[in-house]
C-alpha positions, 0 to 999 in steps of 0.5 A: 832370560837374556834379552833378544836383540832383533832387526827391527822394521824401520820402513813400511816396505822393509822385508830385509835390512843390512847392519852397516856397522856395529857400535858394540862388540861381542862381550861388551857391557851395554846400557839400555838406550846405548846405540848398538848398531846402525841399519842401512835401508834403501832410504836411510841409516837408522841407529838402533838402541839397546833394549836392555842393560847387560853384556852383549853376547852371540852377535850373529848379525853380520855387517853388510848382509841382508837380514830378514826383519825380526831375526835375532842379531844378538842377545843381552845377558844381565849381570846375574845370568849365566852365559855358557855358549861359546863365543861366535856360537848361536844360542841353543834351545835349553834342554834342561830347565825352561823347556817351554821356550818357543822358537821365533818366526825366523827360526832362532831360539832365545838363549837361556841362563840355565846350564844345558848339554848339547843334543849329541850328548843327550841319551836317546836323541840322535844328532841327525834326527828330530826337531831338536837334534837336527844336523848342521845340514838340516837346520830348519824352523819347526814351521819350515819342517812341517811345511816341507813334510806336508809338501813331500820335500826333504829339508836336507835338499832345501837351501836355507836363507836364515841364520847359519843357513837355517831353512825358514818358511820362505825357503820351503815355499820357494821350493814348493813353487819350483817343484810345481813349476817344473811339471807345468814347464815340461807339459808346456814344452811337450804341448807346444806346436811345431813351427809349421802348426803354430796358429797365427795368434797375437805375439805375447808381450816381449820380456825384458832382456836378461843380464846375459843378453845385455852383456853379449851386446858389448865387447868383453872388457869394455865395461865394469859391473856395479851391483845395485844397492838396496836404494836403486833396486827399490827405486827401480821396482817402484817406478815400474810399479807406478808406470805399470799400474797408474794411468798417468795423465799430463797437463802443462802450462806456463807461469810468469815469475816476475811478481814472485821474484820481486816479492822473494827479494823483498822478503829476503831483504827484510829477514831478521838476523840471528846469532849462530856459532858462525856469527849473525846470519839471516833467519831465513833465505827463501828460494823459488822452490819454497814458494812453489811448495807453498803455492802447491799446498794452497792450490790443493786446499783451494781444489780439495777434490784433487787432494786425494789418494786412490784405493780400490774401495774408496777415494781417500780425501785428505784434510791437509796438504802434505807436500813431498819434495824430491831430493837427489842423494848419492845413488838415488832419490828420496822425497821428504815431506813438509807436513801441513804445508798449507798452514806454514809460513814461507820462512818455516817451510824454507828452514824445514826444507833445508833441514830435511834435505841436509839429513836426507843427503846424509841418510838420517831421515826417520821413516815418518819424514818421507813416508805418506804425503798427499802430493809431491814437487820435483824441481829440475829448474836449477839444472836448466831443464825447461820442462819434463814429466815426473812419475807419480809416487804412490800413494800420491795422485799428483806430482808437479814437475817444475822447470827453469824460470827463463826470460821469454817473449810473451804477448800482452795486449797485442804487444811483445813483452819480455817476462820470466816464465816457468813451465810446470807439468802436472802428472795425475793419476787419472783414476783420482784426478781426471783432466778437468780436475787436474786443470782446475788444480793447475790453474789454482797453482798458477794464480798463486804463483802469479799473485804471490801476495796471497801466500802471505795472508 
């Protein structure tokens, strides 16, 4: 049997993906492990390898089109397997030979190496009837056809979203939901009281403005529409979910940076040199953000009850501090994670962060490099932002927003002094980290920042 090439699930929340480009064409010879195509998700671009060696056939996965996870996008025929399907035509279930072949969940049927005749050429089977002899306008998976039959719907009247407009389970479920909603809407309209009879009940929560309502507020021709890509849609959905379902609580304090800046200068000056293609360069160059990551990780270990995630059934207490760091990339934001940051040296954190940030901007991160984590840091100090509050990124229970370090007047022992001060705001999930616990965590972070030698022990 030819080897099926499917669109794999490369992200925890991935339901569909897009093939950004193919590296092999129809009829090309490929070897197992060769890069076949590149998947573009909302966070990264992943290269997918060939699962077998042979000839690439029936390339049905189109570039820049949403494809459900698990759908076949091509098949690889071994050298000793017969290929008879026409170019550009999806394989058809064998009617002679391997009758036991079963359709996949997405509705596609794996091709066979045996010779076969098209359904229209077989005696006794009409091309417009039956599971096998369905017409072009009635393509559907067996599961979709059964669900439609049970719901009293006609497959021909359902718009398919699968390969070659095949009707899949999700299409039938959507049609069933629409059918159920229609009578309910009619009843609601009939039962709605007239303006005179309307009771003085509280007004329902306002709904977001529709696209048409928004566009009507602006003169035609005074704007252009830029469609949202997958990343922007995902960011919008998660932000709404986070702010709607997580009770945010905010704590802000100021940290003096003079001791940290002095130590950073001393450590960078002592960095050994290493040889590269561009000549000798320092083995590391610490930033303030590198030291913030380390301080936050150590603070979580000092206040372990705050190193947690909320679930409905239990509190998840983490044994290590995995710190996510918000990185701005074209079109959005991604949060690569420094794993076990509490155990790593500043130089290791610095070099690892530079590598993660570079690969994040080129969308080359692996899912395990940005999924999970126990907390996050978002730093806008380089833009001159004094302070702000960040939105928690589930499953985290905290996120630290870091502002710019700037010279400020501070009072010490009754005298006004000048110090470099940085404002930080801790956003907490109040279900997991309440006010007192959050204050304890932020206090531990402040002690680390103002006594940075502790990060070297």
